[in-house]
N, C-alpha and C positions, 0 to 999 in steps of 0.2 A: 503492498500501500503505499504509494506517494501522499507526504500529508501535506495537506493544503497550505498555502503561507498565512492563508486568516484562515481562523476556526475561532469557534466562540465554546468556552468551558465551563460545562457546570456541575458545579459540587452539589455532590451526595452525600449522604453519610455512609453507604454501603451498598447502596445497591442501582448504581447505576446502568448494569444490565437487566433488571428490571423495567426500570421507565425507559430506555433506549427502546426495549422490544417492544415496548408499550406502542411507544412516539413513531416506530417504523409502522407497526400493527392499523395503525390511525391514517396519518397523514398521508396522502399519497406524493409522490416524489422522492421517497425514502428509502433508506436499508441499511443494514448492518455493515461495518465495514471491514473493521479489526476488534482485537481485543490483546490488552496486556497485561499478565500476570506481575507482582510485587518480585524483584528479585532478591528479598530480603524481608522480614521483618519491619513494620515502620507504625508510628503511635496509634493508629486506628487500626491496623491488620498487622497479617499471616505474611511471611514470604508461599508466593505461591496463589495468596487470593487477586480475585481479579483487580486492581490499579487502576487501569482506564479501559472506557469504551469510547472506541472509533466509530461516528456515522451519521448518516442523513438526515433530516427532519426537514421535509417540504423542501429542498433544494439545497436545503444551508447546511452545510460540515459540520458537524461538534465533535466535541472530546465529552465524555462525563469524567469526572474525576471522584473515585471512592475516598476523601477526604477524612469523613468522619464529623462528627458533631461541631465541628469550629463554628463553622460560618453556614449562613443559612439563607435561600432565597429570600428577594423583597420582590416588590410590585416595580424597582426600578428597573428591571430588567423584563419585558416580556418577550416572546416571539409573536409578530403581529402575523395573521392567515385568514387572504382574502379571498372569501368565498363567493359562488358567482349566484345562488337562489337560496332558499330558506331549505331548502333540502339537505342542501351542504352546510347550512349555519347549524340547522338542528342534528345533524348526526355526529360533528365534531365537537358541538357543546356538550349535547349528551355523551359521547366516548369519553371525552375529560372530567365533566361535572361525575356521569355513572359509576368512574373508577375511583372513586372516593377524592373526589376534584370539589371546589366552593363555586358555587355561584357568586360574581361582584357584579360592578353597576358597567353601566354604558359598554357592555360587547365584551366584558373581562371576567376572564374567570378562574380561576387556579387548580393543577395538576395534585393529587394525593403526596407529589415528594417537592410542593413551594414554589413549581415553576408559572409565570404568570403567563397567560392566553389572552391575545385579542382578536376573537373571533371575528372579522369584521366585512360582513358585504358591501361588495365593489358598489355597492345604491350607494353607501354611506360614503365613503372614499369619494366619490362623484360628485356630488352633491356638498361636502367640504371642499372642495378644488374649483366646484361651481362660483361660490363664492355668493356673497349676496344677499338676498331675501331666501333664497335657497337655500342655501346652508344655513341660517339662523331659526328657518324652518326644520330643517334635519335636523341640526345639533338639538332644538329643544325637546322633538320630538324623543333623540334618542335618550337623553339625562331623564327619561324616564322610566327605561327598556333597564332590565338584566340581560340578557338574550338580544341579544337584535332582531327586532320583527322587521322582515322585509319590506311587505305590504303598506304596514306603517309609512314607515322610514318613505316609498315610493310616494303614498298619499300625502304625506307632510312635502315633497319634493316639487309635488304639485300646487300643492297651494289649495 
């Protein structure tokens, strides 16, 4: 495996492989790339434990590091996944929330490992890029939602 020049490193207690397998099963354009094992004991593991997991999620190269409980993920980092319609929005949202995750506001949710995801229908992003009254209406509609309702955003865009 050739390691990409730029890669997202995600810190996990000890279940990076489980998380990566979940992501690969849920998101299109995702795959497992490689595992490394600890060559010696380390503060949060033993020689031979899975140390890193290289994977691609929705086209983004990532490395999961089993670093122990020292650091926790927070909302300052998130994956934003553009969805085409309500069906895709529901499928991804429900996979994350239904696997021990939790809902947040405005299209954000958090998986059971603490990684934040923005499940964002393209219509919402397009409305924001359009600016003006269309953006204001779509933004106001979004602010009332947890999972984004595509039909409600489309209606808000139209006025």
